[in-house]
N, C-alpha and C positions, 0 to 999 in steps of 0.2 A: 457817541459817534456812530456806533452800530445802529442805534435807533434811528438817527438821522438818515443813515444810508438805506435802511429798510423802508423808511417813509418815502425817500426819493424814488426808490425802485417801485414801490407800490403806486405812487402817483404817476410815474412814467408808464407803467403797465396799464393803468386805468385810462390814461390819455390815448395810448395806442389802440386799446380794444374799443374805446368809445369812438375813436376815429374810424375804425373798421366798421363798427355798427352803423354809424352815420353814412358811410360809403355804401353799405348794403341797402339802406333805406332809399338813398338817392338812386342807386342802380335799379331797384325795384320800381320806383316811380317812373324813371326815364325809359325803362325797357318794357313797361307794361303793354301787353298786346303786340309785341314786336317779334315774337319767336316765329320766324318763318322756316326754321329748320336749317339743314345744310344749304350752303350757297346763299344765305341771307345777305341782301345788299347792305353794304356798310355805311351808306348814306354820305352826307357831305363830310369833307375832311375835318373841319373844325368840330362838328358834332361828334364824330367818331373818336377823335383824340380826347375830347372831354370825357366821354363815357368810358373810354378805355382806361384812362388814368384812375377814374373812380372805381372801375371794376378791379383793377390791380390792387388798389388800396384795400378794397373789401376782401379780396381773395387771399392776398399775400401778407398783410400786416399781422394777422393772428399767428401764422407760422414763423414770421420774421421777428416777432416780439422778443423771444428769448435772446436772439443775437443783438438786438438793439439794447436790451438791458445789460448784456455782457459788455458791449462797447461802451456804454455810459459808465459802467463801473470801472473799466480799465482806463478811460480817458476822461477824467473829470473836467478838463478844460475844453473839451470838444463837445459842442452842442449836439444832443441826440437828434434834433430836428434836421440838422445838416446831413447826418448819416441817412435819415429816412428820405430826405430830398434826393440824395444821390442814388439811393436804392430805387425810388420811383422813376428817376430819370433814366435808369437802365431799362426799366420796363416800358417807358415811353418810347425809347428807341426801337424796341421790338414792335410796338404798335405801329410806328411809322413804316417799318419794313413790311409788316403784314398788310397794311393798307395799300402800299405801293405794289406789292406782289399780287394782291387780289384784283386791283384795278388793271394791272398789266395783263393778268391772265384773262380777265373778262374781255379786254380789248383784242388780244391776240388770238384767243381760242375760246369764244363764248360757249361753244358746245360743252366744254368741260365744267362749266358752272351751271348749265341747264339740267335740272333734275330729270326731266323727261327724256334726256338723251343718255349721257354717261354718268349722271349724277350719283346713282347708288354705287357704281364701281369706283368712282373717284373718292367718295366719302368712305367706303369700305376699305379701299387701299390706304387711305390716310390713317385709319384706325389701326390697320395691321402694321403700318410703319411706326405708329406711336408705340405699339406694344413691343416691337423689335428694338426700338430705341431704349426702352426701359432696361434692356439687358446689355447695353453697350458699356464698355469701360468708362466712357465720358460721363454717362449718367451715374455710374457708381461713384466716380471720383467727386463729381459735383454734389451728390447726395451726402457723401461722407463729409464734405466741407460744411454743408448746411447743418448737419447734425452735430458737428464739432468744429466750430469756426475759431476757436481760441487762438491757435497759432497765427492765423491770418490777421486777426484783430490786433495781436501784439506787435506785428510788423508794421502796422499802418495806423493812421488816425490822428496824429497831433494837430491841433488847431482846427479852425472851421473848414478851411480848404481841404485839409487832410481828411476830415470827417466826410465831406462830400465824395472825395475820391474813394475812400474806403467803402462807403455806402454803394457807390457805383460798382466797385469791384465785387462786392458781395452780391449785388444784384445780378451782375454778369454770370457769376457762378450759380446763382439761383435760377437764372434763365436756362443754363445748361442742365440743371436738375429737372426743370419743369417743361422743357421743350416738347417732349412727347405728349405730355398731358395737355398742353396748350394747343398742340396740333389736333388732338382728339376733340377739344372744345370747339375749334373751328369746324371740324368735320361734322359734329353733331348739331351745331347751331350756336354761334358765338353770342347771340343775343337771347339765349334761352336761360332763364333763371334756374330752371331745373338742372340743366347740365352744368351751369356755372357753379351751383351749390355742390354738385357731386364732385367736380374736379377740385374745388377748394377743399373739400373734406379729404380727398385722397392726398392732396399736397400736405395738409396738416398732419395726417397720420404718418406719412413717409418721413417728414422732417422732425417731428416732435415726439411721437409716441415710441415706446419700446418696440424693437424688432421692425423698425421702419424699412430696413433694407429688404427683409423677407417679404413684407407687404408690397414693396415695389415690384418684386418678381412675380408675385401673385397677380398684381394689376396687369402686368405684361400679358399673361395668359388670357385674362379677361378681355383686354383690348383686342388681341388677335381674334379671339372668338367673336367679339362684337363686330369686328370688321367683316368677317366672313358672313355673319348674319345680315348685316346691313346691305352688303353687295347682293346676297342671294334673295332675301325676302324682306325688304325695308318696311313694307306695310305691316309686318307682324312685330316689329321692334317696339316695346313699350316706351313711351316718352319721346319717341322720335317724330317730330312734326314733318308731315309730307309736304314739301314745297308745292305751291300752286303757280303754274306759269313761270314767270320770271322771278318770282319771289316777292315778298312784301317789302315795300320801301320803308325807310326810316321815317320817323315822325316829322323830321325837318323837310322831307321831300313830299310828304302827304299833305301837309298843311302849310299855307302861306305864312 
């Protein structure tokens, strides 16, 4: 029986990590040449949601894998895929909100998304806000959940519908944990593979590695310093693409 359980866990872990790897490959292919830095145009709605879900699968599945395995072990009758579907649904909701906010800001106050006007200050301010969020009680509570979700999983999850609800609930707490880091990604360039990889690595260390809570506070200091640097001298920041004009359009808007 223990052998069967170990085989199931190994197979599920392989599926999750393989899915994350495929999502990384697809993201790299779809986003190639699209890094226009801060204020990157998000393109057509359908295109953005598709690439957003793919990005979230790539970035979040590795750090969520231990929780999925734990859920699968606790609730044998609840399919793990339903938990993952609920988890990604929560992140899809964030993508919808981010897209609506970006479009609304661009329509109401275009100068705030124009790099040549207030862009460096807006991006720098967002990074400072990201760093300060890392130190909030909400961040701490959500990170503690992500690192030790057993109690939450024990209270939820029976059946397929329960698995979806539990996955969504875990995803919501994960969003609370990663909100500052995702804001930093938007500030630096949401379609940048470099920054996407950096943020995904920070998320993985915070949630899975020993002393992740301490690392989160160290990241806070780095984000605040980066925000001041971007606002004061963006041209000197390594890896930061300087937007040109209104910013690069997405592939779906460049090509018929």
